C-alpha positions in Angstrom: 0.0 0.0 0.0 1.3 3.4 -1.0 1.7 6.3 1.5 -1.1 8.2 -0.4 -3.3 5.2 -0.2 -2.7 4.9 3.5 -3.6 8.5 4.1 -6.7 8.1 2.1 -7.5 5.0 4.2 -7.3 7.0 7.4 -9.7 9.6 6.1 -12.1 7.0 4.9 -12.0 5.2 8.3 -12.4 8.2 10.5 -14.7 10.3 8.3 -12.5 13.4 8.3 -14.5 15.1 5.6 -17.3 16.2 7.9 -19.2 18.4 5.4 -18.7 20.2 2.1 -17.1 23.6 2.4 -17.9 26.7 0.3 -15.8 27.0 -2.9 -16.0 30.3 -4.7 -14.2 28.9 -7.7 -16.8 26.1 -8.4 -20.5 25.7 -9.1 -22.2 22.6 -7.6 -24.9 20.8 -9.5 -26.9 17.5 -9.4 -28.0 15.6 -12.6 -30.0 12.4 -12.6 -30.9 9.8 -15.2 -34.4 8.4 -15.4 -35.5 4.9 -14.6 -39.2 5.1 -13.6 -40.1 4.1 -10.1 -36.6 2.9 -9.3 -35.2 6.3 -10.3 -37.7 8.2 -8.2 -37.0 6.2 -5.0 -33.2 6.2 -5.6 -33.3 10.0 -5.8 -35.1 10.1 -2.5 -32.1 8.2 -1.0 -29.6 10.4 -2.8 -31.3 13.6 -1.7 -31.2 12.5 2.0 -27.5 11.8 1.7 -26.8 15.1 0.0 -28.7 16.8 2.8 -26.4 15.1 5.3 -23.4 16.5 3.2 -25.0 20.0 3.4 -25.4 20.2 -0.4 -29.1 20.7 0.2 -30.7 22.8 2.9 -32.4 20.9 5.7 -36.0 21.7 6.3 -36.6 24.7 8.5 -32.9 24.9 9.4 -32.5 28.3 11.1 -28.7 28.4 10.9 -27.0 30.8 8.5 -26.2 29.5 5.0 -23.4 32.0 4.5 -20.7 29.3 4.9 -22.6 26.6 2.9 -22.7 26.0 -0.8 -25.8 24.2 -2.0 -26.5 22.8 -5.4 -27.0 25.6 -7.9 -29.4 23.5 -10.0 -30.9 20.0 -10.1 -31.6 18.6 -13.6 -33.7 15.4 -14.1 -35.2 13.1 -16.6 -38.2 10.7 -16.6 -38.8 9.1 -13.2 -36.3 11.4 -11.6 -38.6 14.2 -12.7 -41.4 12.7 -10.7 -39.1 13.0 -7.7 -37.9 16.5 -8.5 -41.3 18.1 -9.1 -42.5 16.8 -5.7 -39.2 17.7 -4.1 -39.5 21.3 -5.3 -43.2 21.9 -4.9 -44.2 20.0 -1.7 -42.9 21.0 1.7 -44.2 17.7 3.1 -42.5 15.6 0.5 -39.2 17.6 1.0 -39.3 17.3 4.8 -40.0 13.6 4.8 -37.3 13.0 2.2 -34.7 14.7 4.4 -35.9 13.2 7.7 -37.6 9.9 7.2 -37.2 8.6 3.6 -38.0 5.0 4.5 -41.5 5.8 5.8 -42.1 8.2 2.8 -41.3 5.4 0.3 -43.4 2.8 2.1 -46.4 5.2 2.3 -45.9 6.4 -1.3 -45.9 2.8 -2.7 -48.8 1.8 -0.5 -50.8 4.7 -1.9 -49.7 3.8 -5.4 -51.1 0.3 -4.9 -54.6 2.0 -4.8 -54.0 3.1 -8.5 -53.3 -0.5 -9.5 -56.4 -1.8 -7.7 -58.6 0.8 -9.3 -57.4 -0.3 -12.8 -57.8 -4.0 -12.0 -61.4 -3.4 -11.1 -62.2 -2.3 -14.6 -61.1 -5.6 -16.0 -60.0 -4.0 -19.2 -58.2 -6.2 -21.7 -55.4 -5.0 -23.9 -56.4 -5.3 -27.5 -52.9 -5.5 -28.8 -51.5 -8.9 -29.8 -49.7 -10.3 -26.8 -47.4 -12.4 -29.1 -45.5 -9.4 -30.5 -42.0 -10.8 -31.3 -39.7 -9.6 -28.5 -36.0 -9.6 -27.8 -34.3 -8.9 -24.5 -34.9 -5.2 -23.5 -37.6 -4.9 -26.2 -39.7 -1.8 -26.1 -42.8 -3.9 -26.9 -42.5 -5.5 -23.4 -43.0 -2.1 -21.7 -45.8 -1.3 -24.2 -47.8 -4.4 -23.3 -47.3 -3.8 -19.6 -48.8 -0.3 -19.9 -51.7 -1.3 -22.3 -54.4 -1.8 -19.6 -53.2 1.2 -17.6 -53.5 3.7 -20.5 -56.8 2.3 -21.5 -58.1 3.1 -18.0 -56.9 6.7 -18.4 -58.5 7.3 -21.8 -55.3 6.3 -23.6 -53.3 9.2 -22.1 -49.9 8.8 -20.5 -50.2 12.2 -18.9 -53.6 11.3 -17.3 -51.9 8.2 -15.6 -49.0 10.2 -14.3 -51.3 13.0 -13.0 -53.5 10.5 -11.3 -50.8 8.6 -9.4 -48.8 11.8 -8.5 -52.0 13.5 -7.1 -53.2 10.4 -5.2 -49.9 9.7 -3.6 -49.4 13.3 -2.6 -52.8 13.4 -0.8 -52.6 9.9 0.7 -48.9 9.3 1.4 -47.7 12.7 2.6 -50.9 14.7 3.0 -50.4 17.4 0.3 -53.6 18.3 -1.5 -52.0 21.3 -3.3 -49.0 19.9 -5.1 -50.8 18.7 -8.2 -52.6 21.9 -8.7 -49.6 24.1 -8.5 -48.1 25.8 -11.6 -44.4 24.8 -11.9 -43.0 28.4 -11.6 -40.3 30.0 -9.6 -42.6 31.6 -7.0 -44.4 28.3 -6.1 -41.2 26.5 -5.1 -41.0 25.5 -1.5 -39.1 28.1 0.7 -35.9 26.1 1.0 -35.6 26.0 -2.8 -36.9 29.5 -3.5 -34.8 31.3 -0.8 -31.6 29.8 -2.2 -32.8 29.9 -5.8 -32.0 26.3 -6.4 -33.0 25.9 -10.1 -35.1 23.1 -11.4 -34.3 21.8 -14.9 -36.6 19.1 -16.4 -35.5 17.4 -19.6 -37.9 16.2 -22.3 -37.9 15.6 -26.1 -39.9 17.2 -28.8 -40.8 15.0 -31.8 -40.3 16.2 -35.4 -43.7 15.2 -36.7 -47.2 14.5 -35.4 -50.1 12.8 -37.1 -53.7 14.1 -37.2 -56.5 11.6 -37.1 -60.1 11.1 -38.2 -60.5 14.2 -40.5 -63.9 13.8 -42.2 -62.7 15.4 -45.4 -59.8 13.1 -45.8 -59.7 10.1 -48.0 -60.2 7.0 -45.9 -56.7 5.8 -46.9 -54.9 9.1 -45.8 -54.0 11.1 -42.7 -52.4 14.4 -42.3 -49.0 14.9 -40.7 -47.6 18.1 -39.3 -43.9 18.4 -39.8 -41.6 20.7 -37.8 -39.4 22.9 -40.1 -36.6 24.9 -38.5 -35.0 27.9 -40.1 -31.5 26.7 -40.2 -30.1 29.9 -41.6 -29.9 31.8 -44.9 -30.8 29.8 -48.0 -32.9 27.2 -46.3 -35.7 25.9 -48.5 -39.2 26.1 -47.2 -39.8 22.4 -47.9 -37.0 21.1 -45.7 -38.5 19.1 -42.9 -36.5 18.6 -39.7 -36.6 14.8 -39.1 -34.8 14.4 -35.8 -36.0 14.7 -32.2 -35.2 17.9 -30.4 -33.9 18.3 -26.8 -36.2 20.6 -24.7 -35.4 22.0 -21.2 -38.0 23.3 -18.8 -36.3 25.7 -16.5 -37.5 27.2 -13.2 -35.1 30.0 -12.2 -36.0 33.3 -10.6 -32.9 34.9 -12.2 -34.5 34.4 -15.7 -36.9 37.3 -15.0 -39.8 35.1 -16.0 -43.0 34.6 -14.0 -43.4 31.1 -15.2 -41.0 28.3 -16.0 -39.3 28.6 -19.4 -39.2 26.0 -22.2 -36.1 26.1 -24.4 -36.1 24.0 -27.6 -32.7 22.9 -28.8 -30.7 25.8 -30.2 -33.8 28.0 -30.3 -34.4 27.6 -34.1 -37.7 29.1 -35.1 -40.0 26.2 -35.9 -42.6 26.3 -38.7 -45.3 23.7 -39.2 -45.7 22.2 -42.7 -48.6 19.9 -43.3 -48.7 17.1 -45.7 -50.5 13.8 -46.3 -49.4 10.3 -45.4 -50.8 6.8 -45.9 -53.2 5.4 -43.4 -51.5 2.0 -43.6 -48.0 1.8 -42.1 -45.1 0.9 -44.4 -41.7 1.1 -42.9 -40.2 2.1 -46.3 -42.3 5.2 -46.5 -40.2 6.7 -43.7 -36.7 5.6 -44.8 -35.7 9.2 -45.6 -36.0 10.0 -41.9 -33.2 7.6 -41.1 -34.0 4.0 -40.1 -31.9 1.6 -38.0 -29.0 0.9 -38.3 -27.9 4.4 -39.1 -24.2 5.3 -39.1 -23.2 8.6 -37.6 -23.2 11.4 -40.2 -22.1 14.9 -40.3 -25.2 16.6 -41.6 -28.8 17.1 -40.6 -31.2 14.4 -41.8 -33.8 16.1 -43.9 -36.8 15.1 -45.8 -38.7 17.0 -48.5 -42.3 17.1 -49.6 -43.2 19.5 -52.4 -46.9 19.3 -51.6 -46.4 20.5 -48.0 -48.4 23.5 -46.8 -47.0 26.0 -44.4 -49.5 26.4 -41.5 -47.4 28.9 -39.5 -45.1 28.8 -36.5 -45.3 26.0 -33.9 -47.3 27.0 -30.8 -44.4 26.9 -28.4 -46.4 28.5 -25.6 -46.8 24.9 -24.3 -49.6 24.3 -21.8 -50.7 27.8 -22.3 -47.5 29.1 -20.9 -48.3 28.0 -17.3 -47.8 24.2 -16.9 -48.7 22.4 -13.8 -46.2 20.3 -11.9 -47.8 17.0 -13.1 -47.8 18.2 -16.7 -44.1 18.8 -16.8 -43.5 15.5 -14.9 -45.5 13.6 -17.6 -43.7 15.1 -20.6 -40.3 14.3 -19.1 -41.3 10.6 -18.5 -43.2 9.5 -21.6 -40.8 6.5 -22.0 -42.7 4.4 -24.6 -44.0 7.5 -26.5 -41.8 6.6 -29.5 -44.2 3.7 -30.2 -47.2 6.0 -30.4 -48.9 6.1 -33.8 -49.2 9.9 -33.2 -45.5 10.3 -34.1 -45.1 8.2 -37.3 -41.5 9.0 -38.2 -40.3 8.2 -34.7 -42.6 5.1 -34.7 -40.9 3.9 -37.9 -37.4 4.4 -36.4 -38.4 2.5 -33.3 -39.9 -0.4 -35.3 -36.8 -0.6 -37.6 -34.6 -1.0 -34.5 -36.9 -3.7 -33.0 -36.7 -5.7 -36.3 -33.0 -5.3 -36.5 -32.6 -6.7 -33.0 -34.6 -9.8 -34.1 -32.5 -10.6 -37.1 -31.1 -14.1 -37.0 -33.8 -15.1 -34.5 -36.7 -17.4 -35.2 -39.7 -15.0 -35.7 -42.5 -14.6 -38.1 -41.9 -11.2 -39.9 -45.4 -11.3 -41.5 -47.0 -11.8 -38.2 -45.0 -8.9 -36.8 -46.0 -6.6 -39.6 -49.7 -7.4 -38.9 -49.1 -6.7 -35.2 -47.3 -3.4 -36.0 -50.2 -2.3 -38.2 -52.6 -3.1 -35.3 -50.5 -0.9 -33.1 -50.4 1.9 -35.7 -54.2 1.8 -35.9 -54.9 1.5 -32.2 -56.3 4.2 -30.0 -54.6 3.1 -26.8 -51.1 4.1 -27.8 -51.9 7.5 -29.3 -51.5 9.4 -26.0 -48.3 7.8 -25.0 -46.6 10.8 -26.8 -48.0 13.7 -24.8 -49.6 16.6 -26.6 -48.0 20.0 -25.8 -51.4 21.4 -24.8 -52.7 18.4 -22.9 -55.4 17.9 -21.6 -56.7 19.7 -24.6 -57.8 17.2 -27.2 -57.5 16.6 -30.0 -53.9 17.8 -30.4 -54.0 20.7 -32.8 -52.2 21.2 -36.1 -49.8 23.7 -34.6 -49.1 21.7 -31.4 -46.2 19.3 -30.8 -45.8 16.1 -28.9 -43.3 15.2 -26.2 -41.4 12.0 -25.4 -39.3 11.0 -22.4 -36.1 13.1 -22.0 -34.1 9.8 -22.4 -34.7 9.9 -26.1 -32.1 12.7 -26.3 -30.1 12.9 -23.0 -31.0 10.3 -20.3 -28.4 11.6 -17.7 -29.8 15.2 -18.0 -26.2 16.4 -17.8 -26.1 18.9 -20.7 -29.1 20.8 -19.4 -27.2 21.8 -16.2 -24.2 22.9 -18.1 -26.0 24.8 -20.9 -28.4 26.5 -18.5 -25.6 27.9 -16.4 -23.5 29.0 -19.4 -26.5 30.8 -21.0 -27.4 32.6 -17.8 -26.7 36.3 -17.2 -24.3 35.6 -14.3 -22.3 32.8 -16.0 -18.6 32.7 -15.3 -16.8 30.3 -17.6 -13.6 30.5 -15.5 -15.4 28.6 -12.7 -15.3 24.8 -12.5 -18.7 23.1 -12.7 -18.7 20.2 -10.3 -21.6 17.9 -11.1 -22.7 14.7 -9.2 -24.5 12.5 -11.8 -26.7 9.9 -10.2 -27.1 7.0 -12.7 -30.2 5.2 -11.3 -29.6 2.4 -13.7 -30.5 -1.3 -13.9 -27.8 -3.9 -13.6 -25.6 -4.1 -16.6 -26.0 -7.9 -16.6 -25.0 -8.4 -20.3 -22.2 -7.0 -22.5 -24.9 -5.3 -24.6 -26.5 -3.6 -21.6 -23.1 -2.5 -20.2 -22.2 -1.1 -23.6 -25.4 1.0 -23.8 -25.1 2.1 -20.2 -21.6 3.4 -21.1 -22.9 5.2 -24.2 -25.0 7.4 -22.0 -21.8 9.0 -20.8 -19.1 8.6 -23.5 -21.3 10.3 -26.1 -20.4 13.6 -24.4 -16.7 13.0 -25.4 -14.7 12.4 -28.6 -14.7 8.7 -29.6 -15.5 6.2 -32.2 -19.3 6.6 -31.6 -19.5 10.2 -32.7 -16.3 10.7 -34.7 -18.3 11.3 -37.9 -20.9 13.6 -36.4 -20.3 17.3 -36.0 -21.3 18.4 -32.5 -25.0 19.4 -32.5 -25.2 19.3 -36.3 -24.4 15.7 -37.2 -26.6 12.7 -36.2 -25.9 9.6 -34.3 -28.0 6.7 -32.9 -27.1 5.4 -29.5 -30.2 3.7 -28.1 -33.7 4.9 -29.1 -33.7 7.2 -32.1 -31.2 9.4 -34.1 -30.6 12.8 -32.7 -28.1 15.7 -32.9 -24.6 14.8 -31.6 -24.4 15.7 -27.8 -20.6 15.9 -27.8 -19.8 18.8 -25.4 -16.2 18.0 -24.3 -13.0 18.2 -26.3 -11.4 15.2 -24.6 -11.5 11.6 -25.7 -13.3 8.8 -23.7 -14.3 5.4 -25.1 -16.7 2.8 -23.7 -13.6 0.7 -22.7 -12.1 3.7 -20.8 -15.5 4.2 -19.0 -15.4 0.6 -17.8 -11.8 0.8 -16.7 -12.3 3.7 -14.3 -15.0 2.0 -12.3 -14.5 2.1 -8.5 -16.8 -0.2 -6.5 -18.4 0.5 -3.1 -17.6 -2.5 -0.9 -20.5 -4.9 -0.1 -22.7 -3.0 -2.6 -23.8 -2.9 -6.2 -23.0 0.8 -6.2 -20.0 2.1 -8.2 -18.4 5.5 -8.8 -16.4 7.0 -11.7 -14.6 10.3 -12.0 -14.9 12.2 -15.4 -13.6 15.5 -16.4 -13.6 17.6 -19.5 -13.4 21.0 -21.2 -16.6 22.2 -22.9 -16.8 22.9 -26.6 -19.3 24.9 -28.6 -22.4 22.9 -29.5 -25.1 25.0 -31.2 -28.0 22.5 -30.8 -27.3 21.8 -27.1 -26.4 25.5 -26.4 -23.0 24.8 -24.7 -20.1 27.3 -24.9 -16.5 26.2 -25.1 -13.6 26.6 -22.6 -15.2 25.7 -19.3 -13.8 23.0 -17.0 -16.3 20.4 -15.8 -15.8 17.6 -13.2 -18.3 14.8 -12.9 -18.8 12.2 -10.2 -20.9 9.4 -11.7 -22.7 7.3 -9.1 -24.3 4.1 -10.6 -26.7 2.1 -8.5 -26.7 -1.0 -10.7 -30.0 -2.2 -9.2 -32.0 -5.3 -10.1 -35.3 -3.5 -9.5 -37.2 -2.9 -12.7 -38.0 0.7 -13.8 -41.6 -0.1 -14.7 -43.8 -1.1 -11.8 -47.4 -1.6 -12.8 -50.3 -3.0 -10.8 -51.0 -3.5 -7.1 -49.1 -6.8 -6.8 -45.9 -5.4 -8.3 -46.2 -2.3 -6.2 -46.4 -4.4 -3.1 -43.6 -6.8 -4.2 -41.1 -4.0 -4.8 -41.9 -1.7 -1.9 -39.3 -3.1 0.6 -36.6 -3.5 -2.1 -37.1 0.1 -3.0 -36.9 1.2 0.6 -33.7 -0.9 1.1 -32.1 0.5 -2.0 -32.8 4.1 -1.0 -31.7 3.7 2.5 -28.4 2.2 1.4 -27.8 5.2 -0.8 -28.7 7.5 2.1 -26.6 5.9 4.7 -23.6 4.3 3.0 -20.6 6.0 4.7 -18.1 5.2 2.0 -20.3 6.8 -0.6 -20.9 9.8 1.6 -17.2 10.2 2.0 -16.6 10.1 -1.7 -19.3 12.7 -2.4 -18.0 15.0 0.3 -14.4 14.6 -1.0 -15.5 15.3 -4.6 -17.0 18.6 -3.7 -14.1 19.4 -1.3 -11.4 18.8 -4.0 -9.9 15.7 -2.3 -9.3 13.4 -5.3 -7.4 10.8 -3.2 -10.7 9.9 -1.4 -12.9 10.0 -4.5 -11.1 7.5 -6.6 -9.6 5.5 -3.8 -10.4 1.8 -4.1 -7.6 -0.1 -2.3 -8.5 0.9 1.2 -12.3 0.5 0.8 -12.0 -3.2 0.0 -11.0 -4.5 3.4 -14.0 -3.6 5.5 -13.1 -5.9 8.4 -9.8 -4.0 8.8 -11.6 -0.7 8.9 -14.0 -2.0 11.5 -11.1 -3.2 13.6 -9.5 0.3 13.6 -12.9 2.0 14.4 -13.3 -0.4 17.4 -9.8 0.4 18.7 -10.5 4.1 18.4 -13.7 3.9 20.3 -12.7 1.4 23.0 -8.9 1.9 23.2 -6.3 4.6 22.7 -3.5 5.7 20.4 -1.2 2.9 21.7 -3.7 0.2 20.6 -4.2 2.0 17.2 -0.4 2.0 16.6 -0.2 -1.7 17.6 -3.0 -2.6 15.2 -1.5 -0.5 12.5 1.9 -2.2 12.9 0.1 -5.6 12.5 -2.1 -4.6 9.6 0.0 -2.1 7.5 3.5 -2.9 8.6 6.2 -0.3 8.0 4.0 1.8 5.8 2.2 3.2 8.9 5.5 4.6 10.3 6.6 6.0 7.0 3.3 7.8 6.5 3.1 9.1 10.1 6.5 10.6 9.6 5.4 12.0 6.2 2.3 13.6 7.8 4.3 15.2 10.6 6.9 16.4 8.1 4.4 18.3 5.9 2.5 19.7 8.9 -0.6 17.5 8.4 -1.2 17.1 12.2 
């Protein structure tokens, strides 16, 4: 063991990093991936731990905050956005997260069981073929799980999310107001508003929506509304943008906005062009949008339609400019919205990937085509992609539809960086220190491990995005093609990402340290030249992200509690987090000393029950001469 490793061991054993100190040269942030119910409950555990580290204000804490530095912003996607909207807009939820997370999760999941029981009473039967060909991690599996649920809620994902968030708020933590609040700066709970901790929710805008059941249409045709950005001088009016666009919903009192603010990609003005499409689905009709597999390319994917009619600008005043907490939570979490027939080009991209994953396997392609057509004609899946003016129905010609933020940036990392850099008080000489909680499932196969790594390496230069210009070129990592999210100039490969893994002993949790220097990315709105340090915490949990029905809710309640409490109370993880924000790299990436827990327990026992003499004796037995060398080194540099 090296001297540096021994010193790190001492710190890890005795918990010398008591709390995070203020750092005027850095800005602290938290980003979290999605992952449904697993993600929401993991975030409860993380928030409790961050409160202990004084990165978040404790409820009704009367002490001065002048010597503390809290998170400047919290950015979330999908199930993490269910957490963050409750965390920012319910004092009861916030207080219980910080003081009694175990009871909160138990009560929340018990209340959520009521939703499952209500659906089960209806005895609705999904009309989709249950024998859709599926591969491991197939999107069809999630779709079939949600079929009965969305039928109960008039085929609307947003109605389901609104129902369970409102019911659990009232029943689990006695808040009857949360679901009726507008998600704006003023309505944040006092702890968030007084410290202006920003809320950033990530979602995805689709490039095209389909209009149904027009009486004057031929029975074999539908209309589609295509988003057309003005990409600069010389753009033709018939160019149709065919890629999904990242959208950030920001709650920040410094933006001088009464309401939260939606920012679409690079802010290109979006026109709506309307054209006709066939009522029957044929994958080949959408090949000009880019079907799977699609190699990374250095240009926008565009499609043209000479018969398209310009209807005017997209109505970007989403939800009449004053969305409720549950509305923004629903658009950030529409995980299977890409299989909605309301978004035909994305639907085609998703189907092409499903078929590609089944190649070489024994499946009936004709039967699959029949099942896909049934899905394309069905009512149940239409509302899985959320209308930008929901609950207004039908979705209008100038309205858009939203998908889960994971379709463009599951870790919600870029939103934190871009929002800060675009703010009036941005200082690019400061270091952004971001803890990124990866509330992922276990990477139990090489394929799953590869895709998990892609979430993070796509921000860097590597083989994945080498042919795609940042922001302008396209690449396809997991769901659909989108503008390259490379925001760092440094190189990082999937192999590199695996090699820097540092485990937490006796736990599935791992950590990784990443760092980079930002580059200009016009689509994602980042500016070049800023230093960013990232502590990635991956939970690697076996708990599924989709928990539907009363029996599943009951089955996973205790595992969710156990997972969250481990994150809240794991001392090694706490030490790494505190060390990261306190600029002590030796503790953050230190692995050697954390492996031998029995040895640490021995030293702790000696310190509690014995004295220095016993400690030195134990040290001589356990560490040999390294102890004496390091003690001399510590004294020499004035450490003690």
